[in-house]
C-alpha positions in Angstrom: 10.4 17.5 -25.7 9.4 14.6 -23.4 5.6 15.0 -24.4 6.4 14.4 -28.1 8.7 11.5 -27.3 6.0 10.0 -25.1 3.3 10.2 -27.8 5.7 8.6 -30.4 6.6 5.7 -28.1 3.2 5.1 -26.5 2.3 1.4 -27.0 5.8 0.3 -27.8 7.8 -2.1 -25.6 11.4 -1.1 -25.0 14.0 -3.7 -24.2 14.6 -4.3 -20.6 16.9 -1.7 -19.0 19.5 -2.6 -16.4 19.6 0.9 -14.7 17.3 3.8 -14.4 18.3 6.7 -16.8 19.9 9.9 -15.5 17.8 12.3 -17.8 15.4 15.0 -16.6 13.4 14.4 -13.5 9.7 13.8 -14.1 6.5 13.6 -12.0 3.8 11.5 -13.5 -0.1 11.4 -13.0 -1.8 8.2 -13.7 -5.5 7.2 -13.3 -8.9 8.8 -13.8 -10.6 12.1 -14.1 -9.9 13.2 -10.5 -6.3 13.5 -11.3 -6.4 14.1 -15.1 -7.9 17.6 -14.4 -11.5 17.1 -15.3 -13.5 20.3 -14.3 -10.3 22.5 -14.4 -12.0 24.7 -17.0 -14.1 26.4 -14.2 -13.4 29.1 -11.5 -16.6 28.4 -9.6 -20.3 28.1 -10.5 -22.7 30.6 -11.8 -26.3 30.7 -13.2 -25.1 33.2 -15.9 -25.1 31.2 -19.1 -23.7 33.6 -21.7 -20.3 35.3 -22.4 -17.5 34.6 -19.9 -20.1 33.5 -17.3 -19.1 35.9 -14.6 -15.5 35.0 -15.2 -15.8 31.4 -14.4 -15.3 30.0 -17.8 -11.6 29.9 -18.6 -12.4 28.5 -22.1 -14.2 31.7 -23.2 -12.5 33.5 -26.1 -15.0 36.4 -26.6 -18.7 36.8 -27.5 -20.4 33.4 -27.4 -17.2 31.5 -28.4 -15.5 28.9 -26.2 -12.4 26.9 -26.8 -11.9 24.0 -24.4 -8.4 23.4 -25.8 -7.4 26.6 -23.8 -7.6 24.5 -20.7 -7.6 20.8 -21.9 -5.3 21.2 -24.9 -5.7 18.3 -27.4 -7.7 16.3 -24.8 -10.6 18.8 -24.5 -13.0 17.3 -26.8 -16.4 16.1 -25.6 -15.6 12.7 -24.1 -12.0 13.3 -24.1 -9.3 12.7 -21.4 -9.7 16.4 -20.1 -6.2 16.9 -19.0 -6.2 20.4 -17.7 -3.5 23.0 -17.4 -4.2 23.3 -13.6 -4.4 19.6 -13.0 -2.8 18.3 -9.7 0.4 17.2 -11.4 0.8 20.4 -13.5 0.3 22.6 -10.4 1.9 20.8 -7.6 5.0 22.5 -6.0 7.5 19.8 -6.5 11.1 21.1 -6.1 13.6 19.4 -8.3 11.1 18.3 -10.9 12.0 19.2 -14.5 9.0 18.1 -16.3 5.4 16.9 -15.6 3.7 14.1 -17.5 -0.2 13.6 -17.2 -1.1 10.1 -18.3 -4.5 10.1 -16.4 -7.7 10.2 -18.5 -11.3 10.8 -17.6 -13.3 7.6 -17.5 -10.4 5.4 -17.0 -10.7 2.2 -15.0 -8.1 -0.1 -13.5 -7.9 -2.0 -16.8 -7.0 1.1 -18.7 -4.0 1.6 -16.3 -2.7 -2.0 -16.4 0.0 -2.7 -18.9 -0.9 -4.7 -22.0 1.2 -7.6 -20.5 -0.9 -7.6 -17.4 -4.2 -7.6 -19.3 -4.6 -3.8 -19.8 -6.8 -2.3 -22.5 -6.5 0.9 -24.5 -8.9 3.9 -23.5 -10.1 6.6 -25.9 -7.5 5.6 -28.5 -4.5 5.5 -26.1 -2.3 2.6 -25.0 -2.7 1.5 -21.4 -1.2 4.0 -19.0 1.4 1.7 -17.6 2.8 1.1 -21.2 3.2 4.7 -21.6 4.8 4.9 -18.2 7.4 2.5 -19.3 8.3 4.7 -22.3 8.7 7.8 -19.9 10.7 5.7 -17.4 13.3 4.7 -20.0 13.8 8.2 -21.3 13.8 10.4 -18.1 14.3 10.1 -14.5 10.9 9.3 -12.8 10.7 10.8 -9.2 7.1 10.9 -8.4 4.1 8.8 -9.6 0.6 10.1 -8.3 -2.2 7.6 -8.9 -6.0 8.1 -8.6 -8.0 5.1 -9.6 -10.8 2.8 -8.6 -13.7 5.2 -8.5 -14.9 4.4 -12.1 -14.5 0.5 -11.3 -17.0 1.1 -8.4 -19.4 3.1 -10.6 -19.1 6.4 -8.6 -20.4 8.5 -11.5 -23.3 6.2 -11.9 -24.2 6.4 -8.3 -24.2 10.2 -8.5 -26.5 10.1 -11.4 -28.8 7.6 -9.8 -29.1 9.7 -6.7 -29.7 12.8 -8.7 -32.4 11.2 -10.5 -34.0 9.8 -7.3 -34.1 13.3 -5.9 -36.4 14.4 -8.7 -38.9 11.7 -7.8 -38.4 12.3 -4.1 -36.9 8.8 -3.5 -33.8 7.9 -1.6 -31.0 6.1 -3.4 -28.6 5.2 -0.6 -30.5 2.1 0.6 -30.1 0.4 -2.9 -26.6 1.6 -3.6 -25.1 0.9 -0.3 -25.2 -2.9 -0.5 -24.0 -2.7 -4.2 -21.0 -0.6 -3.1 -20.1 -3.1 -0.3 -20.3 -6.0 -2.6 -18.0 -4.3 -5.2 -15.4 -3.0 -2.8 -13.3 -6.2 -2.3 -13.1 -6.7 -6.0 -12.2 -3.1 -6.6 -9.4 -3.4 -3.9 -8.0 -6.4 -5.7 -7.8 -4.4 -9.0 -6.3 -1.4 -7.4 -3.7 -3.7 -5.8 -3.0 -5.2 -9.2 -2.4 -1.8 -10.7 0.1 -0.9 -7.9 2.0 -4.2 -8.5 2.0 -3.7 -12.2 3.5 -0.2 -11.9 6.1 -1.5 -9.5 7.1 -4.3 -11.9 7.3 -1.9 -14.8 9.5 0.5 -12.9 11.7 -2.4 -12.0 11.9 -3.6 -15.5 13.0 -0.1 -16.4 15.9 -0.2 -13.9 14.4 1.4 -10.9 14.5 0.3 -7.3 11.3 0.8 -5.3 13.0 3.6 -3.3 14.1 5.5 -6.4 10.7 7.3 -6.7 7.7 8.0 -4.7 4.5 6.2 -5.7 1.5 8.2 -4.1 -1.8 6.5 -4.0 -4.6 8.9 -3.3 -8.2 8.8 -2.3 -11.2 11.1 -3.5 -12.6 14.3 -2.1 -16.3 14.4 -1.5 -18.0 16.7 -4.1 -21.2 17.4 -1.9 -21.5 18.1 1.9 -23.7 16.2 4.4 -27.3 17.0 4.4 -27.1 19.4 7.1 -24.6 21.5 5.2 -26.5 22.4 2.1 -27.4 26.0 1.5 -31.0 25.1 0.3 -33.8 22.9 1.7 -33.8 19.5 0.0 -37.4 20.3 -1.3 -36.3 23.6 -3.0 -36.3 23.1 -6.8 -33.2 25.4 -7.0 -31.2 22.5 -5.7 -31.3 21.2 -9.3 -32.3 24.1 -11.5 -30.0 26.8 -10.0 -27.5 25.3 -7.7 -26.8 22.0 -9.4 -26.9 19.7 -6.4 -30.1 17.8 -6.7 -29.7 15.2 -3.7 -31.8 14.2 -0.8 -30.3 15.1 2.7 -30.0 11.4 3.7 -28.4 10.4 0.4 -25.9 13.3 0.9 -25.0 12.0 4.4 -24.3 8.5 3.0 -22.1 9.8 0.1 -20.2 12.3 2.3 -19.9 10.2 5.6 -19.9 6.6 4.3 -19.4 6.3 0.5 -16.3 8.6 0.1 -14.7 7.4 3.5 -15.2 3.7 2.5 -13.4 4.3 -0.8 -10.7 6.1 1.0 -10.3 3.4 3.5 -10.0 0.8 0.7 -7.3 2.9 -1.1 -5.5 3.4 2.2 -5.5 -0.5 2.8 -4.0 -1.0 -0.6 -1.3 1.5 0.2 -0.6 0.0 3.5 -0.3 -3.6 2.1 2.0 -2.6 -0.7 4.1 0.1 1.0 3.2 3.0 -1.0 2.7 6.6 0.0 -0.9 7.5 0.7 -2.7 10.8 0.2 -6.1 11.0 2.0 -8.1 13.7 0.1 -11.6 12.9 1.6 -11.7 16.2 3.6 -9.3 18.5 1.6 -12.1 20.4 0.0 -14.6 20.5 2.9 -16.6 23.5 3.2 -16.3 24.3 -0.6 -18.3 21.4 -1.9 -21.2 22.1 -4.3 -24.0 23.9 -2.4 -22.1 23.9 0.8 -23.2 26.4 3.4 -20.9 29.3 3.6 -20.2 29.3 -0.2 -22.2 31.0 -3.0 -22.2 31.1 -6.7 -20.1 33.5 -8.6 -21.7 36.9 -9.3 -20.7 39.9 -11.3 -17.8 40.7 -9.0 -16.2 37.5 -10.4 -14.5 34.4 -8.9 -13.1 34.4 -5.4 -11.9 31.0 -4.1 -12.5 32.1 -0.4 -16.2 32.4 -1.0 -16.9 30.1 -3.9 -17.3 26.3 -4.6 -14.2 24.3 -5.5 -16.3 21.6 -7.4 -18.2 21.9 -10.6 -21.9 21.7 -10.1 -24.2 19.2 -11.9 -25.0 20.9 -15.1 -28.0 18.6 -16.0 -29.2 20.5 -19.0 -25.6 20.9 -20.4 -25.9 24.6 -20.8 -22.2 25.2 -19.7 -19.4 23.1 -20.7 -19.9 19.3 -20.6 -21.7 17.0 -18.4 -18.5 15.1 -17.7 -17.1 17.9 -15.7 -19.9 17.8 -13.2 -19.0 16.9 -9.6 -15.3 17.2 -10.3 -12.8 19.6 -8.4 -12.7 22.9 -10.6 -9.6 25.0 -11.0 -9.7 26.1 -7.3 -10.2 22.4 -6.1 -7.4 21.3 -8.4 -5.0 23.9 -6.9 -5.8 22.6 -3.4 -5.1 19.0 -4.5 -1.9 20.1 -6.1 -0.8 21.8 -2.9 -1.6 18.6 -0.9 0.6 16.5 -3.3 3.4 19.1 -3.0 3.3 18.9 0.7 3.5 14.9 0.6 6.3 15.2 -1.8 8.3 17.3 0.5 7.5 15.0 3.5 9.0 11.7 4.4 7.4 8.7 2.7 4.2 7.8 4.7 0.5 8.0 4.8 -1.0 11.6 5.1 -4.3 13.3 5.3 -4.7 16.8 3.7 -6.9 19.5 5.0 -7.1 23.3 4.5 -4.8 25.3 6.6 -6.7 26.9 9.6 -4.8 30.3 8.9 -5.2 30.2 5.0 -8.4 32.2 4.8 -9.8 29.9 2.1 -6.8 30.2 -0.2 -6.6 26.7 -2.0 -2.8 26.9 -2.2 -2.7 27.1 1.8 -3.1 23.4 2.7 -1.6 21.2 5.4 -1.0 17.5 5.9 -0.9 15.3 9.0 -0.3 11.5 9.5 -3.4 9.7 8.3 -5.1 7.9 11.2 
């Protein structure tokens, strides 16, 4: 199997190829937790901590026993890569693709994607992702590479944590975070550009022309809505202790309307400069963010994607699963992102924005794309 071969070849450098192989067709995911499948264990959020948690916990095995490997396989340990069985690359409808390979890993930065030759570094005991891509590219026919990277370089997780901390003390975080983000963005753009260039060079060395495969650079969806779209008042303690969205309204406005779009614009600029496909996900899960008006937590009737959240809430006391899963697309959200990737794969090369289908009735598999503006 390709996966076994990949593991055995990881970190090895094969001799330069003169032509791309004619083996099975493969789609590859590279990058960080937003594409590895972090959060895919969950089918919505609930305040029920025991048993199957109202049907939301896909790792439940009965009683009070849970096995994250049911969802994440060998990558399911605390602090692991968390490659879920419903990850974007695993679930995307990509006709003509024989196999899917998920190289993405939770916590990865650009330096963990760059090849060793380009200065890349291992992450969680694994060789740089582009080194592993080279092994795949020489044994199978790579047709799609989906890349999500840059958020960890920018410190997105730390920003979320800082804003949650400031909510508790009734302080605003956006005023101190905004200038830091603006200062970092040019450097992160350069790093993401270097990753794209390195992937292109690696594929050429394996015998591929740039047009032999689709390189899809994607942005990030917003895990929280703007302040006016929260279910609860910002001073209600349940924003933290029940709903898991401890953010001030003005901080939420900045995160949803400035931070996520600025990251998306940066990624799109790289895609435009380097001629890759671009998948804009900033609004893909809108209306199903954590604590969004119109959504609710899962009750005894069980999960329903139409009514429930598509992101994992902030489990600040770590009573369900792991803290790393917080603020990531859950199984519903990953199905939606997979549908977006499938639509881009079926369309002509270009730059696209993905949103929910007006007639989809909240079904995460019913998405639509339009040219990105």
